C-alpha positions in Angstrom: 125.9 29.6 114.1 123.7 27.9 111.1 126.1 29.9 108.8 129.2 28.0 110.3 126.9 24.5 110.3 126.3 25.1 106.9 129.1 25.3 105.9 130.7 22.3 107.9 128.0 20.1 106.2 128.9 21.1 102.9 132.2 20.0 103.9 134.2 23.6 104.3 135.5 25.0 106.9 136.2 28.6 106.7 140.0 29.8 109.5 139.2 32.8 109.3 136.3 33.8 110.6 135.9 37.0 113.4 133.6 40.1 112.8 135.0 42.0 110.2 134.1 38.6 108.1 130.5 38.5 108.9 128.3 41.0 106.7 124.6 41.7 106.2 122.6 42.1 103.6 120.0 44.8 103.1 117.7 42.6 105.0 120.2 42.6 107.8 121.0 38.4 107.6 124.2 37.3 107.9 126.5 36.3 105.4 130.3 35.3 105.9 132.9 36.3 103.8 136.3 35.8 102.8 136.6 32.1 102.5 140.9 32.4 101.0 142.2 30.3 104.4 138.5 28.0 104.0 140.0 23.9 103.5 137.8 20.7 103.3 136.6 19.7 106.7 138.2 16.0 105.7 141.9 17.6 105.3 143.5 18.4 102.4 144.9 14.5 103.1 141.5 13.6 104.0 142.6 12.8 107.6 140.3 15.2 109.2 142.7 16.8 110.6 144.4 20.4 109.0 147.9 21.6 109.5 148.5 25.2 108.3 149.2 28.2 110.1 146.6 30.8 109.6 143.8 33.2 110.9 143.6 35.8 112.9 145.5 35.9 115.2 143.4 37.3 118.2 140.9 34.6 117.6 143.7 31.6 116.6 142.2 28.1 118.5 145.7 27.1 120.4 146.2 23.9 118.9 147.1 26.8 115.6 150.3 28.1 118.1 150.8 25.6 119.0 151.6 24.1 115.5 149.9 21.3 116.4 147.2 19.4 113.6 143.7 21.1 114.1 140.6 20.0 113.3 138.6 23.2 111.1 135.0 22.5 112.6 136.7 22.9 116.5 138.3 26.2 115.4 135.7 27.4 113.1 133.6 27.1 116.6 136.5 28.6 119.1 136.9 31.6 116.7 133.1 32.0 117.1 133.1 31.9 120.5 135.0 35.0 120.5 133.0 36.8 118.2 130.4 36.2 120.9 132.2 36.5 123.8 132.8 40.2 122.2 129.4 40.8 120.9 127.7 40.3 125.1 130.4 42.3 126.5 131.5 44.8 123.1 135.5 43.7 123.6 137.7 40.5 123.4 137.9 37.9 125.8 142.0 37.9 125.6 144.3 39.1 123.2 145.4 35.0 122.1 144.9 31.9 123.3 147.8 30.8 124.9 149.8 30.1 128.5 151.3 33.8 128.3 148.2 35.2 127.5 146.4 36.2 131.3 143.2 36.1 130.5 143.2 32.9 128.2 145.8 31.1 131.2 142.9 31.4 132.9 140.7 29.9 130.9 142.9 26.8 130.0 144.0 26.4 133.8 140.1 26.4 135.0 140.0 29.1 136.5 137.4 30.9 134.7 136.5 32.5 138.5 138.7 34.2 138.2 138.4 35.3 134.2 134.5 36.0 135.0 135.6 38.2 137.7 138.0 40.9 135.9 135.9 41.0 133.1 132.7 41.7 134.7 134.4 44.5 138.1 134.5 47.6 134.4 129.7 46.4 133.8 127.8 48.9 135.8 125.7 45.4 136.0 128.8 43.8 137.9 128.8 40.1 138.2 125.0 39.7 136.6 126.2 41.1 133.8 127.0 37.5 132.6 124.6 35.1 132.7 125.3 31.3 134.1 124.3 30.1 131.0 126.6 32.6 128.3 129.8 31.8 131.2 129.1 28.2 130.3 128.7 28.4 126.4 131.9 30.4 126.5 133.8 29.0 128.1 132.7 25.1 126.7 133.7 26.5 123.9 136.6 28.0 124.5 137.4 24.6 125.9 141.8 24.1 125.7 141.6 21.2 124.6 139.3 21.2 120.9 137.6 17.6 122.2 136.2 19.1 125.1 134.7 21.7 122.8 130.9 21.9 121.6 129.9 20.4 118.2 127.8 23.1 116.1 125.0 20.8 117.2 125.3 21.1 120.6 126.2 24.7 120.9 122.1 25.9 119.1 120.8 23.4 122.2 123.3 24.8 124.6 120.7 26.6 127.1 121.8 29.9 126.1 121.1 29.4 122.9 116.7 28.4 123.5 116.7 32.0 125.4 114.7 34.6 123.9 115.5 35.9 120.1 114.6 39.3 118.4 112.1 38.4 115.1 113.2 39.5 112.2 110.9 42.8 112.0 112.6 43.7 115.5 115.8 43.0 114.2 114.9 45.4 111.0 113.5 47.9 112.9 116.8 48.4 115.3 119.0 48.2 112.0 117.3 51.4 110.6 117.5 53.3 113.6 120.8 52.5 113.6 121.0 53.5 110.3 119.5 56.7 111.0 121.8 57.1 113.6 124.1 56.9 111.9 123.2 58.7 109.4 122.2 62.1 111.3 125.8 61.9 113.2 127.2 62.2 109.4 125.1 64.8 108.5 125.5 66.9 111.5 129.1 66.5 111.0 129.0 68.0 107.2 127.2 71.0 108.3 129.6 71.7 111.8 132.8 72.0 108.3 
């Protein structure tokens, strides 16, 4: 969120946030990449609205699908919510944010109970897999009406974002262990050939 906040504070909206555009440097700091669709926050005509339908289909906010004028900040936060959901659930929340998508339709029609029930069926922990705070944050960020979505400041102040966090050393240790596991797997494949 801090990277998005920095972009927005610098007058830039990304408009194509997705996991493939998030990188880690050698110290495992998150870096946002590929600003090919970036635009000024205030819009090209300085009206505060953007109009171009672009981005990656699965991460586009509904107003882009509907070819409406939109706020770059709001669509960035919408995409960030999808990324956050993927990071926790290990799968996307829906295919596209359109009324034809059955999962997004639940959120847009204020039937989040059905959305969450469906997404917890396959989880070993069942209905307790997603915390109530997580559900609230994601639902807020994925609102159909962009005027009802929170700002970056509100997202950062949300109770779920105030929960336990790993230290820099814990993050580095976790990724070092993952890298060792990947390297061991690659070596085992090489030996098996």
